[in-house]
C-alpha positions in Angstrom: 5.0 21.4 24.0 3.5 20.5 27.3 6.8 20.0 28.7 7.8 23.1 27.6 5.3 24.7 29.3 6.2 22.9 32.4 9.9 24.0 32.2 8.6 27.7 31.4 6.6 27.3 34.9 9.1 26.1 37.3 12.0 28.7 35.9 9.2 31.4 36.5 7.8 30.3 40.0 11.6 30.2 40.4 12.3 33.5 40.4 14.7 33.5 37.9 16.3 37.4 38.2 16.1 36.6 42.1 18.3 33.5 41.1 20.6 35.5 38.9 21.7 37.9 41.9 21.8 35.2 43.9 24.8 33.5 41.8 26.3 36.5 41.3 26.2 37.6 44.9 27.5 34.2 46.2 30.7 34.9 43.4 31.3 38.4 44.5 31.4 36.8 48.3 33.6 34.8 47.4 35.9 36.6 45.4 36.2 39.6 47.9 37.0 37.1 50.7 39.5 35.0 48.8 42.8 34.9 50.9 45.7 32.5 50.1 44.8 28.9 48.1 41.4 28.7 46.8 39.4 26.5 44.6 37.3 27.4 42.1 35.2 24.5 41.5 34.0 25.3 45.4 33.2 28.5 44.2 31.1 27.4 41.3 29.3 24.7 43.6 28.5 27.0 46.2 26.9 29.4 43.4 24.7 26.9 41.9 23.6 24.7 45.5 22.7 28.6 46.5 20.9 28.6 43.5 18.6 26.0 44.1 18.3 26.3 47.7 16.8 30.2 46.8 14.6 28.4 44.3 13.4 26.1 46.5 12.6 28.9 49.0 10.5 31.0 46.4 8.6 27.5 45.4 7.3 26.5 48.8 6.6 30.1 49.6 4.2 29.9 46.5 2.7 26.4 47.2 1.7 28.3 50.8 0.8 31.3 49.4 -1.9 29.5 46.4 -4.6 31.6 48.2 -3.4 34.7 49.2 -1.9 35.1 45.5 -5.4 34.8 44.2 -5.9 38.0 45.8 -2.3 40.1 45.5 -0.7 38.1 42.4 -3.2 36.2 39.8 -0.3 36.0 37.4 1.6 33.1 39.5 1.9 30.4 38.2 0.0 27.9 40.8 -3.0 30.0 40.6 -3.4 30.2 36.8 -2.9 26.2 36.8 0.6 26.3 34.7 2.2 24.2 37.5 0.2 21.8 39.7 0.5 22.0 43.3 2.3 18.2 43.5 4.4 19.4 40.9 5.7 22.1 42.4 6.1 20.3 45.6 8.1 17.7 43.7 10.2 20.2 42.5 10.9 21.8 45.7 12.2 18.8 47.4 14.3 18.2 44.0 15.8 22.1 44.4 16.2 21.8 48.3 18.2 18.3 48.5 20.1 18.7 45.5 21.4 22.2 46.9 22.2 20.8 50.3 23.8 17.6 48.6 26.2 19.9 46.6 27.1 22.2 49.5 28.5 18.7 51.2 31.3 18.7 48.8 32.2 22.0 49.4 33.0 22.1 53.2 31.2 21.6 56.3 30.6 25.3 57.2 29.2 25.1 53.3 26.8 22.4 54.2 25.7 23.7 57.9 24.6 27.5 56.4 23.0 25.5 53.1 20.7 23.0 55.6 20.2 26.2 58.0 19.0 28.2 55.0 16.6 25.3 53.5 14.8 24.5 56.9 14.7 28.2 57.9 13.0 29.2 54.5 10.7 26.3 55.1 9.6 27.9 58.8 9.5 30.9 57.4 7.0 29.7 54.2 4.8 27.5 56.5 4.5 29.9 59.6 6.8 32.7 61.0 6.4 35.0 57.6 3.0 35.6 59.4 4.8 36.9 62.5 4.9 40.9 62.9 8.5 41.9 61.0 10.0 38.5 61.8 9.1 37.2 58.7 10.6 40.3 57.0 13.9 39.7 59.0 14.3 36.2 57.7 14.0 37.0 54.4 16.4 39.9 54.7 19.0 37.6 56.7 18.3 35.3 54.0 19.6 37.4 51.4 22.8 38.7 53.5 23.8 34.9 54.1 24.7 34.4 50.3 27.6 36.7 50.8 28.7 35.1 53.7 28.1 31.6 52.0 30.5 32.9 49.2 33.0 33.4 52.1 32.5 30.3 53.5 33.4 28.8 50.0 37.0 30.0 50.1 36.9 29.4 54.2 37.0 32.6 55.1 34.0 34.5 56.0 35.4 37.5 57.5 35.5 39.9 54.6 31.8 39.4 53.6 30.1 40.5 56.7 29.9 44.4 55.6 27.9 43.3 52.2 26.0 40.9 53.9 24.9 43.8 56.3 24.2 46.0 53.3 22.3 43.2 51.3 20.1 42.4 54.7 19.3 46.3 54.9 18.1 47.0 51.5 16.1 43.7 51.9 14.2 44.3 54.6 13.5 47.8 53.1 12.3 45.8 50.2 9.9 43.6 52.3 8.2 46.3 53.9 7.3 47.7 50.4 6.3 44.3 48.9 4.1 44.4 52.0 2.4 47.2 51.1 2.1 46.3 47.6 0.1 42.9 49.3 -1.7 45.1 52.1 -5.3 44.0 50.1 -4.8 40.0 49.9 -3.2 40.0 53.3 -5.9 42.0 55.4 -8.3 39.6 53.3 -6.9 36.7 54.9 -5.8 38.0 58.1 -2.4 38.3 57.5 -1.1 40.9 60.4 2.2 41.8 58.3 4.0 45.6 59.6 1.6 48.1 57.1 -1.6 45.8 58.0 -1.4 46.8 61.5 0.0 50.1 61.5 -0.7 51.3 58.1 1.1 53.3 55.1 2.5 56.1 57.0 4.0 54.3 59.8 5.3 51.9 57.4 6.7 54.6 55.5 8.4 56.2 58.7 10.3 52.9 59.0 11.2 52.5 55.6 13.1 56.0 55.8 14.9 55.5 59.2 16.6 52.2 57.7 17.0 53.8 54.3 18.9 56.9 55.8 20.9 54.4 58.0 21.8 52.6 55.0 22.9 55.4 52.8 25.1 56.3 56.0 26.8 52.9 56.0 27.4 53.0 52.3 30.4 55.5 53.7 31.6 53.5 56.2 33.8 50.8 54.1 35.2 53.9 52.2 36.2 56.3 55.6 38.3 53.0 57.1 40.1 52.2 53.7 37.9 48.4 53.1 36.9 49.3 49.7 38.4 51.8 47.2 37.7 54.8 45.4 35.9 52.8 42.5 33.6 51.8 45.2 32.7 55.3 46.3 32.2 56.7 42.7 29.5 54.2 42.3 27.8 54.8 45.7 27.8 58.4 45.0 26.7 58.6 41.3 24.1 55.3 41.3 23.5 53.6 45.0 22.7 56.5 46.8 21.0 58.8 44.3 18.9 55.8 43.4 18.3 55.5 47.2 16.9 59.2 47.2 14.6 59.0 44.4 13.2 55.8 45.9 12.5 57.6 49.2 10.9 60.9 47.3 8.6 58.7 45.0 7.2 56.4 48.3 6.5 59.8 49.8 4.8 61.0 46.5 2.8 58.1 45.9 1.9 55.1 47.3 -0.2 53.1 44.8 0.3 49.6 44.4 1.8 50.6 41.3 4.6 52.7 42.0 5.0 50.7 45.5 5.8 47.4 42.7 8.4 49.9 40.5 9.7 50.7 43.5 10.4 46.9 44.6 12.2 46.3 41.4 14.0 49.7 41.7 15.6 48.4 45.0 16.2 45.3 43.5 18.2 47.2 40.8 20.2 48.7 43.0 21.5 45.7 44.6 22.8 44.9 41.1 24.5 48.7 41.6 25.6 48.2 44.9 27.2 44.2 43.9 29.2 46.1 41.2 30.5 48.6 43.6 31.4 46.4 46.2 33.3 44.3 43.7 34.9 47.1 41.9 35.6 48.4 45.5 
């Protein structure tokens, strides 16, 4: 029973929904980059190693954020004591090293990407996330890199650039939303995020700018005939209407409860974006 509780805590701290998105993002990244001969086993290895490295990043972030999470997210497993700090550290090391080890069986580029990502995620959790907008940018870059990683698995990165840019922008927006959501704990612990320093109104303006750029950019691959009509249909019916609803809801209500909902909506919209790219 105790072992089951520990496994459940490890799954929760790893963010299973995020890991599922990472897994399929790597598969989609590989699928759209396939050119000539490819090996399915290397694509699967990339997806598994990407999930492990992503999980390790989530774990080390929670380890460094214990005190902040006591205010912002008291339901986190380390705050509640469902998982001890030393157990989380061991799990982090196991996941990170296993992810890098697996990537060594894919190719040299995959090994470089996985190693760099692991180091950057550690530095982010330790120090970089406290630097204004730099932390947000790093998380957004890491999200975009999963598509590049999928491309690396089939040794053709170029077609993964567009979905990587999409992922970067939408996750940068989501990171600002999460900072707005966590403003109470960040203020009390001295973390100078963008909303803490400049306030909600300026943060909203930044989100509007990036959201409008994203909406405009969604038409770019169709106009240049990179993606087909199925892509455009999903963009017009799902992705962009959700982004417009997101902006309207943010303007109407910036309560913590609504910000949490909007963060989830952006995550869901990423899935629709994945579907559009895959079918397109």
